[in-house]
C-alpha positions in Angstrom: 84.9 110.6 92.6 84.6 109.1 96.1 85.3 111.6 98.9 85.7 109.4 102.0 88.9 107.8 103.1 89.0 104.0 103.6 90.6 102.9 106.9 93.8 100.9 106.8 93.4 97.2 107.8 95.3 96.3 111.0 97.9 93.7 110.3 98.0 90.9 112.9 100.9 88.7 111.9 103.0 87.0 109.3 103.0 83.3 109.5 106.1 81.4 108.2 105.7 78.1 106.4 108.2 75.9 104.6 108.2 77.8 101.3 105.9 80.7 101.9 104.8 83.5 104.3 101.1 84.2 105.0 100.2 87.8 105.9 97.1 88.1 108.1 95.0 91.2 108.9 91.8 92.4 110.4 89.3 93.2 107.6 87.9 96.7 106.9 84.1 96.7 106.6 83.9 99.1 103.6 86.7 97.4 101.6 86.1 95.5 98.3 89.6 94.0 98.6 93.2 94.5 99.6 96.5 95.3 97.9 99.5 93.6 99.5 103.0 95.1 99.4 106.3 93.5 100.3 109.9 94.7 100.9 113.2 93.2 101.7 116.0 94.9 103.6 117.3 97.9 101.7 114.7 97.4 99.0 111.6 99.6 98.5 108.1 98.2 98.9 106.5 96.6 95.8 103.0 95.3 95.1 103.0 91.5 95.2 99.2 90.7 95.3 95.6 91.9 95.1 93.0 90.0 97.2 89.4 90.6 96.3 86.7 89.9 98.9 85.5 91.8 101.9 85.8 88.9 104.3 89.3 87.8 103.1 91.9 88.3 105.8 95.1 86.8 104.5 97.5 86.5 101.6 100.0 83.7 101.0 103.2 84.8 99.4 105.0 81.9 97.7 107.6 84.1 95.9 110.0 84.2 98.9 113.5 82.7 99.6 114.5 80.6 102.6 116.4 82.6 105.3 115.2 86.0 103.9 113.2 88.5 106.0 110.3 90.3 104.4 108.2 93.2 105.6 104.6 93.5 104.5 102.0 96.3 104.4 98.4 96.2 103.2 96.1 98.8 101.7 92.4 98.5 101.4 90.4 99.5 98.3 86.8 99.5 97.2 85.0 99.7 94.0 82.0 102.0 93.9 79.9 102.5 90.8 82.7 101.0 88.7 85.3 103.4 90.1 88.2 101.9 92.1 89.0 104.0 95.2 92.5 103.6 96.7 92.3 106.5 99.1 93.1 104.4 102.1 96.3 104.8 104.2 98.8 101.9 104.4 98.7 99.6 107.4 101.8 99.5 109.6 104.3 97.0 108.4 104.9 93.6 109.9 107.9 91.3 109.3 108.9 87.6 109.3 111.7 85.4 108.1 111.2 82.4 105.8 112.5 79.2 107.5 115.7 77.7 106.1 115.2 74.3 104.5 
């Protein structure tokens, strides 16, 4: 297995749009991609997306409801010799509210 720990990406912001929220982060050089998690108030985090690509720094979440507040966290992963390593720590969560229509 892989022995080193992957650093957590640093989340920069969540940008609200009409029907979506875009999570932005600073990339981690050793990452192959990122796993995005979302939670609502009083609901546990759940995985909502996987973004592959070392230079990718955002994820657009279109499965959101107007007026609701969501908190996101991101975890980096890498694939090394065909093995997926998810030994990274989670980034600190950031929140935003979807605009009401």
